[in-house]
SEVEX-150965 format. One record per atom (N, C-alpha, C): x, y, z; atom name; residue number from 1. Coordinates in nm, 3 decimals. Atoms other than C-alpha are relative to their C-alpha. Example, Ala and Ser with C-alpha at 12.3 -4.5 7.8 and 13.67 -1.06 7.14 Angstrom:
2
         u         v         w   name   resi
     0.089    -0.119     0.000      N      1
     1.230    -0.450     0.780     CA      1
     0.090     0.120     0.000      C      1
    -0.082    -0.119    -0.006      N      2
     1.367    -0.106     0.714     CA      2
    -0.077     0.109     0.073      C      2
This chain:
139
         u         v         w   name   resi
    -0.010     0.108     0.012      N      1
    -0.928     6.134    -1.028     CA      1
    -0.036    -0.037    -0.180      C      1
     0.083    -0.016     0.160      N      2
    -0.955     6.136    -1.450     CA      2
    -0.141    -0.127    -0.016      C      2
     0.116     0.089    -0.015      N      3
    -1.288     5.935    -1.539     CA      3
     0.000    -0.150    -0.104      C      3
    -0.092     0.161     0.044      N      4
    -1.058     5.671    -1.746     CA      4
     0.081    -0.086     0.139      C      4
    -0.067     0.029    -0.090      N      5
    -0.889     5.621    -1.420     CA      5
    -0.099    -0.086     0.123      C      5
     0.151     0.023    -0.100      N      6
    -1.258     5.593    -1.211     CA      6
    -0.004    -0.145    -0.077      C      6
     0.068     0.057     0.078      N      7
    -1.340     5.374    -1.504     CA      7
     0.104    -0.138     0.054      C      7
    -0.028     0.113     0.010      N      8
    -1.074     5.116    -1.460     CA      8
    -0.032    -0.067     0.183      C      8
     0.009     0.057    -0.176      N      9
    -1.059     5.111    -1.072     CA      9
    -0.104    -0.074     0.021      C      9
     0.180     0.045     0.006      N     10
    -1.468     5.049    -1.077     CA     10
     0.046    -0.148    -0.054      C     10
    -0.046     0.105     0.119      N     11
    -1.369     4.737    -1.361     CA     11
     0.061    -0.095     0.093      C     11
    -0.113     0.088    -0.070      N     12
    -1.096     4.622    -1.104     CA     12
    -0.117    -0.076     0.102      C     12
     0.104     0.022    -0.090      N     13
    -1.352     4.606    -0.804     CA     13
    -0.085    -0.096    -0.071      C     13
     0.079     0.041     0.062      N     14
    -1.616     4.499    -1.008     CA     14
     0.014    -0.178    -0.042      C     14
    -0.011     0.120     0.041      N     15
    -1.459     4.197    -1.149     CA     15
     0.076    -0.101     0.113      C     15
    -0.049     0.096    -0.090      N     16
    -1.269     4.105    -0.811     CA     16
    -0.128    -0.094     0.066      C     16
     0.146    -0.005    -0.091      N     17
    -1.655     4.116    -0.637     CA     17
    -0.067    -0.068    -0.070      C     17
     0.058     0.036     0.085      N     18
    -1.803     3.964    -0.920     CA     18
     0.026    -0.104    -0.108      C     18
    -0.070     0.074     0.107      N     19
    -1.632     3.710    -1.101     CA     19
    -0.068    -0.005    -0.154      C     19
     0.078     0.032     0.116      N     20
    -1.950     3.651    -1.304     CA     20
    -0.005     0.149    -0.104      C     20
    -0.009    -0.121     0.078      N     21
    -1.947     4.029    -1.417     CA     21
     0.070     0.043    -0.130      C     21
    -0.044    -0.039     0.151      N     22
    -1.684     4.022    -1.658     CA     22
    -0.081    -0.053    -0.131      C     22
     0.035     0.018     0.192      N     23
    -1.880     3.832    -1.929     CA     23
    -0.151     0.084    -0.005      C     23
     0.082    -0.056     0.001      N     24
    -2.186     4.071    -1.816     CA     24
     0.014     0.111    -0.129      C     24
    -0.094    -0.122     0.069      N     25
    -1.976     4.344    -1.928     CA     25
     0.040    -0.013    -0.174      C     25
    -0.065    -0.009     0.131      N     26
    -1.861     4.196    -2.218     CA     26
    -0.122     0.017    -0.085      C     26
     0.157     0.039     0.136      N     27
    -2.238     4.087    -2.384     CA     27
    -0.029     0.177     0.018      C     27
     0.037    -0.120     0.011      N     28
    -2.297     4.428    -2.280     CA     28
     0.035     0.107    -0.161      C     28
    -0.128    -0.110     0.123      N     29
    -1.991     4.615    -2.546     CA     29
    -0.126    -0.106    -0.116      C     29
     0.045     0.085     0.141      N     30
    -2.149     4.288    -2.777     CA     30
    -0.153     0.088    -0.025      C     30
     0.157    -0.029     0.000      N     31
    -2.518     4.417    -2.731     CA     31
     0.050     0.140    -0.086      C     31
    -0.001    -0.100     0.033      N     32
    -2.408     4.780    -2.835     CA     32
     0.133    -0.003    -0.151      C     32
    -0.063     0.051     0.151      N     33
    -2.179     4.613    -3.130     CA     33
    -0.145    -0.034    -0.119      C     33
     0.090     0.070     0.036      N     34
    -2.467     4.439    -3.211     CA     34
    -0.152     0.120    -0.075      C     34
     0.101    -0.085     0.078      N     35
    -2.736     4.740    -3.269     CA     35
     0.060     0.111     0.070      C     35
    -0.042    -0.152    -0.003      N     36
    -2.539     5.095    -3.255     CA     36
    -0.090     0.081    -0.023      C     36
     0.052    -0.068     0.036      N     37
    -2.666     5.414    -3.252     CA     37
    -0.105     0.058     0.082      C     37
     0.132    -0.023    -0.129      N     38
    -2.870     5.441    -2.944     CA     38
     0.112     0.081     0.126      C     38
    -0.026    -0.122    -0.108      N     39
    -2.823     5.720    -2.664     CA     39
     0.092    -0.141     0.059      C     39
    -0.059     0.107    -0.114      N     40
    -2.571     5.545    -2.373     CA     40
    -0.109    -0.049     0.075      C     40
     0.073     0.035    -0.073      N     41
    -2.856     5.548    -2.149     CA     41
    -0.098    -0.141    -0.025      C     41
     0.117     0.122     0.071      N     42
    -3.044     5.266    -2.376     CA     42
     0.084    -0.142     0.027      C     42
    -0.068     0.112    -0.052      N     43
    -2.726     5.027    -2.291     CA     43
     0.020    -0.028     0.142      C     43
    -0.056     0.037    -0.161      N     44
    -2.748     4.856    -1.985     CA     44
    -0.015    -0.132     0.061      C     44
     0.020     0.176    -0.032      N     45
    -2.770     4.522    -1.809     CA     45
    -0.162    -0.009     0.019      C     45
     0.134     0.045     0.023      N     46
    -3.143     4.577    -1.821     CA     46
    -0.066    -0.068    -0.068      C     46
     0.048     0.071     0.120      N     47
    -3.161     4.451    -2.121     CA     47
    -0.009    -0.148    -0.035      C     47
     0.011     0.138    -0.089      N     48
    -3.137     4.134    -1.970     CA     48
    -0.030    -0.021     0.107      C     48
     0.072     0.064    -0.113      N     49
    -3.176     4.152    -1.653     CA     49
    -0.103     0.037     0.091      C     49
     0.105    -0.086    -0.075      N     50
    -3.424     4.245    -1.399     CA     50
     0.034     0.114     0.072      C     50
    -0.085    -0.125    -0.117      N     51
    -3.168     4.472    -1.197     CA     51
     0.077     0.076    -0.066      C     51
    -0.095    -0.089     0.079      N     52
    -2.966     4.723    -1.273     CA     52
     0.130    -0.097     0.031      C     52
    -0.103     0.109    -0.008      N     53
    -2.661     4.480    -1.181     CA     53
    -0.007    -0.121    -0.038      C     53
    -0.007     0.095     0.076      N     54
    -2.659     4.248    -1.388     CA     54
    -0.005    -0.128     0.034      C     54
    -0.038     0.156    -0.049      N     55
    -2.666     3.863    -1.211     CA     55
    -0.035    -0.059    -0.045      C     55
     0.065     0.082     0.047      N     56
    -2.665     3.557    -1.349     CA     56
    -0.148    -0.077     0.036      C     56
     0.095     0.033    -0.003      N     57
    -2.975     3.452    -1.185     CA     57
    -0.130     0.089     0.035      C     57
     0.058    -0.109     0.030      N     58
    -3.128     3.744    -1.222     CA     58
    -0.056     0.059    -0.164      C     58
    -0.005    -0.027     0.150      N     59
    -3.228     3.738    -1.595     CA     59
    -0.187     0.044    -0.040      C     59
     0.214    -0.031     0.058      N     60
    -3.597     3.907    -1.756     CA     60
    -0.017    -0.100    -0.112      C     60
     0.057     0.074     0.083      N     61
    -3.770     3.726    -2.021     CA     61
     0.135    -0.042    -0.181      C     61
    -0.106    -0.013     0.100      N     62
    -3.542     3.871    -2.262     CA     62
     0.164    -0.098    -0.027      C     62
    -0.124     0.028    -0.025      N     63
    -3.232     3.780    -2.122     CA     63
    -0.017    -0.205    -0.016      C     63
     0.017     0.123    -0.003      N     64
    -3.384     3.405    -2.072     CA     64
    -0.030    -0.063    -0.131      C     64
     0.026     0.049     0.108      N     65
    -3.455     3.359    -2.421     CA     65
     0.126    -0.020    -0.036      C     65
    -0.118     0.051     0.033      N     66
    -3.084     3.415    -2.497     CA     66
     0.059    -0.074     0.007      C     66
    -0.116     0.131    -0.094      N     67
    -2.942     3.167    -2.230     CA     67
    -0.124    -0.114    -0.085      C     67
     0.077     0.133     0.083      N     68
    -3.166     2.922    -2.422     CA     68
     0.034    -0.034    -0.113      C     68
    -0.099     0.036     0.136      N     69
    -2.999     2.948    -2.756     CA     69
     0.114    -0.030     0.027      C     69
    -0.167     0.082    -0.065      N     70
    -2.679     2.841    -2.575     CA     70
    -0.037    -0.130     0.013      C     70
     0.016     0.123    -0.071      N     71
    -2.666     2.458    -2.511     CA     71
     0.084    -0.043     0.126      C     71
    -0.054     0.052    -0.113      N     72
    -2.570     2.342    -2.165     CA     72
     0.018     0.073     0.089      C     72
    -0.007    -0.139    -0.051      N     73
    -2.565     2.706    -2.072     CA     73
     0.132     0.094     0.027      C     73
    -0.093    -0.062     0.026      N     74
    -2.292     2.819    -2.233     CA     74
    -0.039     0.128    -0.036      C     74
     0.035    -0.127     0.053      N     75
    -2.442     3.168    -2.282     CA     75
     0.077     0.080     0.113      C     75
    -0.050    -0.125    -0.072      N     76
    -2.194     3.366    -2.049     CA     76
     0.109     0.099    -0.112      C     76
    -0.075    -0.138     0.120      N     77
    -1.995     3.556    -2.364     CA     77
    -0.095    -0.040    -0.137      C     77
     0.077    -0.008     0.202      N     78
    -2.232     3.583    -2.667     CA     78
     0.082     0.101    -0.065      C     78
    -0.098    -0.016     0.072      N     79
    -2.134     3.681    -2.945     CA     79
    -0.138     0.126    -0.104      C     79
     0.088    -0.110     0.029      N     80
    -2.343     3.982    -3.172     CA     80
    -0.106    -0.089    -0.097      C     80
     0.093     0.107     0.077      N     81
    -2.483     3.677    -3.377     CA     81
    -0.148    -0.072     0.073      C     81
     0.049     0.051    -0.107      N     82
    -2.636     3.557    -3.077     CA     82
    -0.143     0.066    -0.001      C     82
     0.113    -0.145     0.008      N     83
    -2.859     3.901    -3.004     CA     83
    -0.060    -0.036    -0.125      C     83
     0.113     0.034     0.127      N     84
    -3.013     3.842    -3.405     CA     84
    -0.061    -0.119    -0.001      C     84
     0.053     0.106     0.038      N     85
    -3.099     3.525    -3.375     CA     85
    -0.138     0.016     0.040      C     85
     0.145    -0.041    -0.055      N     86
    -3.407     3.666    -3.161     CA     86
    -0.053     0.114    -0.050      C     86
     0.092    -0.102     0.088      N     87
    -3.459     3.981    -3.395     CA     87
    -0.109    -0.009    -0.036      C     87
     0.099     0.039     0.040      N     88
    -3.771     3.818    -3.494     CA     88
    -0.093    -0.028     0.109      C     88
     0.131     0.065    -0.123      N     89
    -3.894     3.672    -3.179     CA     89
    -0.101     0.138     0.106      C     89
     0.092    -0.083    -0.037      N     90
    -4.137     3.816    -2.973     CA     90
     0.010    -0.017     0.187      C     90
    -0.036     0.086    -0.128      N     91
    -3.972     3.716    -2.572     CA     91
    -0.110     0.088     0.096      C     91
     0.105    -0.047    -0.072      N     92
    -4.238     3.936    -2.384     CA     92
    -0.127     0.004    -0.048      C     92
     0.132    -0.011     0.017      N     93
    -4.522     3.836    -2.593     CA     93
    -0.081     0.114    -0.020      C     93
     0.124    -0.080     0.020      N     94
    -4.666     4.157    -2.646     CA     94
    -0.051     0.045    -0.133      C     94
     0.083    -0.007     0.114      N     95
    -4.738     4.119    -2.999     CA     95
     0.112     0.078    -0.119      C     95
    -0.105    -0.075     0.087      N     96
    -4.406     4.329    -3.131     CA     96
     0.147    -0.085     0.013      C     96
    -0.165     0.060    -0.017      N     97
    -4.042     4.159    -3.233     CA     97
     0.055     0.067     0.076      C     97
    -0.080    -0.067    -0.048      N     98
    -3.759     4.234    -3.043     CA     98
     0.068     0.090    -0.025      C     98
    -0.070    -0.106     0.078      N     99
    -3.584     4.425    -3.303     CA     99
    -0.061     0.106     0.032      C     99
     0.104    -0.134     0.008      N    100
    -3.894     4.624    -3.375     CA    100
    -0.024     0.061     0.195      C    100
     0.076    -0.053    -0.121      N    101
    -3.954     4.715    -2.986     CA    101
     0.222     0.103     0.040      C    101
    -0.161    -0.063    -0.038      N    102
    -3.527     4.812    -2.943     CA    102
    -0.006     0.138    -0.148      C    102
    -0.014    -0.097     0.134      N    103
    -3.580     5.009    -3.295     CA    103
    -0.109     0.113     0.069      C    103
     0.115    -0.094    -0.036      N    104
    -3.886     5.201    -3.136     CA    104
     0.059     0.044     0.176      C    104
    -0.027    -0.077    -0.140      N    105
    -3.723     5.251    -2.795     CA    105
    -0.084    -0.052     0.122      C    105
     0.073     0.055    -0.084      N    106
    -3.982     5.005    -2.605     CA    106
     0.088    -0.129     0.095      C    106
    -0.106     0.108    -0.110      N    107
    -3.864     4.741    -2.314     CA    107
    -0.051    -0.115    -0.104      C    107
     0.088     0.130     0.054      N    108
    -3.834     4.383    -2.480     CA    108
    -0.002    -0.087     0.093      C    108
     0.066     0.118    -0.122      N    109
    -3.898     4.195    -2.144     CA    109
    -0.123     0.080     0.107      C    109
     0.088    -0.065    -0.014      N    110
    -4.179     4.407    -2.066     CA    110
    -0.140     0.006    -0.055      C    110
     0.157     0.035     0.088      N    111
    -4.562     4.318    -2.207     CA    111
    -0.058     0.144    -0.012      C    111
     0.095    -0.173     0.001      N    112
    -4.680     4.669    -2.103     CA    112
     0.050     0.098    -0.072      C    112
    -0.128    -0.086     0.094      N    113
    -4.428     4.810    -2.330     CA    113
     0.031    -0.049    -0.149      C    113
     0.024     0.087     0.168      N    114
    -4.496     4.773    -2.723     CA    114
     0.021     0.140    -0.060      C    114
    -0.012    -0.151     0.092      N    115
    -4.406     5.012    -2.993     CA    115
    -0.182     0.031     0.006      C    115
     0.138    -0.076     0.065      N    116
    -4.709     5.260    -3.090     CA    116
    -0.060    -0.087    -0.099      C    116
     0.042     0.062     0.140      N    117
    -4.949     5.087    -3.321     CA    117
    -0.015    -0.183     0.047      C    117
     0.067     0.126    -0.022      N    118
    -4.936     4.778    -3.193     CA    118
    -0.109    -0.052     0.124      C    118
     0.097     0.087    -0.084      N    119
    -5.176     4.580    -3.023     CA    119
     0.044    -0.165     0.057      C    119
    -0.066     0.109    -0.074      N    120
    -5.080     4.299    -2.754     CA    120
    -0.128    -0.096    -0.046      C    120
     0.098     0.078     0.051      N    121
    -5.242     3.977    -2.821     CA    121
    -0.098    -0.024     0.139      C    121
     0.071    -0.010    -0.054      N    122
    -5.523     3.892    -2.632     CA    122
     0.066    -0.125     0.158      C    122
    -0.095     0.086    -0.071      N    123
    -5.412     3.657    -2.293     CA    123
    -0.018    -0.121    -0.094      C    123
    -0.044     0.140     0.059      N    124
    -5.295     3.315    -2.462     CA    124
    -0.052     0.021    -0.140      C    124
     0.032    -0.101     0.200      N    125
    -5.426     3.515    -2.803     CA    125
     0.123    -0.082    -0.110      C    125
    -0.120     0.024     0.109      N    126
    -5.232     3.481    -3.130     CA    126
     0.064     0.135    -0.008      C    126
    -0.069    -0.198     0.054      N    127
    -4.978     3.795    -3.200     CA    127
    -0.079     0.092     0.026      C    127
     0.068    -0.096     0.002      N    128
    -5.081     4.115    -3.198     CA    128
    -0.039     0.080    -0.150      C    128
     0.053    -0.039     0.146      N    129
    -5.224     4.337    -3.480     CA    129
    -0.011     0.142     0.030      C    129
    -0.019    -0.127    -0.028      N    130
    -5.119     4.716    -3.577     CA    130
    -0.120     0.034     0.005      C    130
     0.096    -0.126     0.010      N    131
    -5.334     5.029    -3.605     CA    131
    -0.084    -0.074    -0.169      C    131
     0.060     0.046     0.148      N    132
    -5.440     4.864    -3.979     CA    132
    -0.049    -0.123    -0.018      C    132
     0.019     0.138     0.026      N    133
    -5.522     4.544    -3.875     CA    133
     0.104    -0.124    -0.039      C    133
    -0.071     0.134     0.054      N    134
    -5.229     4.368    -3.995     CA    134
     0.043    -0.065     0.077      C    134
    -0.144     0.052    -0.149      N    135
    -5.000     4.109    -3.793     CA    135
     0.129     0.079     0.043      C    135
    -0.123    -0.021    -0.076      N    136
    -4.766     4.238    -3.574     CA    136
     0.105    -0.090    -0.021      C    136
    -0.087     0.141     0.044      N    137
    -4.432     4.101    -3.693     CA    137
     0.043    -0.051     0.138      C    137
    -0.075     0.056    -0.141      N    138
    -4.320     3.863    -3.424     CA    138
     0.007    -0.178     0.002      C    138
    -0.005     0.124     0.083      N    139
    -4.212     3.558    -3.605     CA    139
     0.158     0.016    -0.061      C    139
């Protein structure tokens, strides 16, 4: 079977078994449009979800931050602007803004994963600093 045929069959099965999956796939495509230029492996459900199969009840801290931007749980379908609302936020509280983490290839949802040169804040402390001692971009 051709690659395109396999994709069509897989999508049909996925959407039949998991009705909410369509929103997740659409949001992943929108995320890729909002932040182009990365290797295909960088775009996965794990950007917003804890697991590789993006389930609605399996959001990581970045996904929860996205959900919080939409009133009344209307976060099923996201626009590029919705993702950009969080560019200067620090979802995982590691001292680095989400956009900085994406650009540097670190995990937006893992406080142990942060760009080189960013010192995470102490537990309950203020934003981290870079190696020059200047405040990290987190707002």
